[in-house]
N, C-alpha and C positions, 0 to 999 in steps of 0.2 A: 640267795646267791652270794658268795663272798665278795668282798669289796677288794678288787685287785690293786687298788691304791694304797691299801693298808700295808704297814710295815708287818714283818714276821719275825718273831723271836723263836729260835730253835735252840732246844736245850739238849745236852747230854743227860744221861740218867744216873749211872752209878758214880758217886763222888761229886756230883753236881747238883741234882736236885736232892738227892737222899744219900746218907751214909749207910751204904749197903755192906760195908767191909765185914762186920761181924758175922753175918749169915754166910758170906761168901767164904770166909775162913773156916767157919764151922763145917761147911760142906766138904771143903777140901781136907780137913782133918778127919772127917768121917772115912774119906777114902783111905787115908794113911793108917787109920786104926784097923781097918779091914784087912790091911796087908801086915798087921802086927807091929806097926812102926810107931804108934802113939801119935799124939798131937805134935806135929812138926812146925806148925806156924802158930804165931801169937796174934790174937785178934786186935791187939793195940799196935805192938811193935810192927806188924806186917800188914797194917792197914792199907799202905800205898801200893804194895804187891797185889792185893785184891783188886785194886782198880784197874789193874792192867789184864785182868782176865783169868779165867779158870786154869788154863794151860800154864800161865806165868806162875800161878800158886803151886801147881803141881810140880813144876821144875825147881821152884824155890825149895820146896820140901824134900824132893829127891836129893837135892844138892847138900842137904844136912844129915843124910842117912850115914850109917857106919859104912866106911869104905869096903868092909868085908861082905856087905849085903849087895845081891845082884837083883835087879829087876828083870822080869821076864820079858821077852819082845813083845811089843805092843801094849806095854803097861800104861803108857801115857794115854793112848786112845781109850783104852778099857776104863782107866780111872776117870778121864774126862766125861765119859758118858754117865758114869757112876755119880760124878760130882754134880752133874745137871740134875739127876734124879734126886739126889739128897737136897739140893738147893731148891728144886721145885716143891718139895714136901715141907720145907720150913723156910719160905722165902721173906717172910715179914716178922720173925721173932725178935731180932735185935734192930732191924733197919728202921730208921726215923728219917723224916724230911728234915732238911736243915732249917733252922729257925727263920721265919719270916716267909717261907716259900708260898704258902696258900695265899697270905695276904698280898704278896707282890704279883701273883699269878692274876688275882682279881683286879688288881690296879692296872695291869698291863692291858687286860682285856677291857676294862672300863675306858682306857685311853684309845681303844679302837685297834690294838695290836692283835694279829693272829699269833697263835701259840702252837708249837709242834715239838715233838721229841725225835732225836735221831741218836741212836744208841748201838753199841756193838753187843749188847745183850741179846740173845735169842728172841725173836718177836714174841713168841707165846709167853715166855717167862717175863718180858717187859710189860706186856699187856696185864698179866696177872698181878705183878708188883704194883703198877700204877693204880689198879683197881683196889688192891688191899690197902694201899696209902690214902685212897679216897679222892684221887685227883685225875683219874682217867678222863673225866668228861671236860676237864680244862683244856685239853689239847685236841685241835682240829685234825691232827695227823700223828702217827707213830710209826717210824721206820725203825726196824730191828736189824740185827746182824744178817739174818737170813731172809729178810723182805725181798732183798734184790741179790743177784749173783755175786755181788760185791759188797764190801763193808768199808766204813771209815778206816783209813784217811782218803779213800776214793771219794771224789765230790758228788758221785751220783746219788748215794743215799741221802745226803744233805739237800741236793736239789729236789729230790723226790719228796722229802718232807715238807719243804716250802710249797711246792706245787699242789701236793694233795691238800694242804692247809688252805689253798686258795690264794697264796701270795706271789710274789715275784722275787727271784733271787737277788736281783739288783737292790731290792728294798728289804733286806734281811741281814741278820748277823747271828752268830752262834755263841751260846754260853756254855763253856766247858771247864775241864779241870786237868787235862793232860796234853802231852806233846801230840798224841793222836788228833785231838780236837784242834790244836793249832795248826797242824798240817792240813787237816780237812778244810778248815776255813781258807787257808792259803790257796789250796787247790781249787776251791769254789769261787775264789775272787771275792771273798766277804771278810768283814772284820770279826775278830773273836774277843770276847771278854772271859778271862779265866778267873775262877774264884781263888781267893787267897786265904780262905778259912778251911781248906781240906788238909789231908795229911802233910802235904808239902809246904803249906803255909805260903808265906811271901816269896819263898824261894822259887815259886812258879814263874816269878818275873824274868827268871833267866830265859824264858821262851819269847820274851819281847811281845806280848800281846798288845793289841790296841787299847785294852783296858784291864785293870785289876779290880775285882770286887772284894771289898774288905767284909761286906755283909750284903745279903740280898736286897735290902731296902735301898740300896744304891742303884739298883737295876732300872726301876721306872724313869729315873732322871736321865740315865744313860740312853734308854730307848727313845725318849723324847729327843735328845740331841742328835742321835744317829739316824733315827727314822722319821722325825718330825711329829 
């Protein structure tokens, strides 16, 4: 039975635990190529767009089309479904955990903290990716975009992640990389640590998180400070 006095560290997935941008951009570009548009996104220059989701990538690509070209009605929904299919088939080709993740997860667990994931990636894809990366068993809970009827920044997925892990929301915090994570933490009434080594770098400080992480190895000390 879980120790409900333990603290819980909840992680976002894309752009927080792992750099998934290369495989996400590849899936979007596969959709664009299918329409004869070529590769409209760059895996490096457009990495930040990738972390805002599939539809954001599609819209960014559409915005770069020749103005003479017209998309048929419903193209975004059709391409979004195709994007998920492409992504599911090649989910961990370029994706890598950020340096230090596995060691830090081990250290957090050794310190007695519960670990969970709360992501806006569809649950089945998130489960697959975490298994492919070899870290699924580190997390006591995994809540995806479609696990509940709502997704982040609604606080309910976050609360569910903590509760399924066996923890208490009042003794938890979120580790993320986007404004969505900042807003989720605020809505849930918890603190957030945002990574400063993703595509946005230290510019993420504009969101005024309670902490910025320059490297994952800073997280255990922060968890001891915030959770005891």
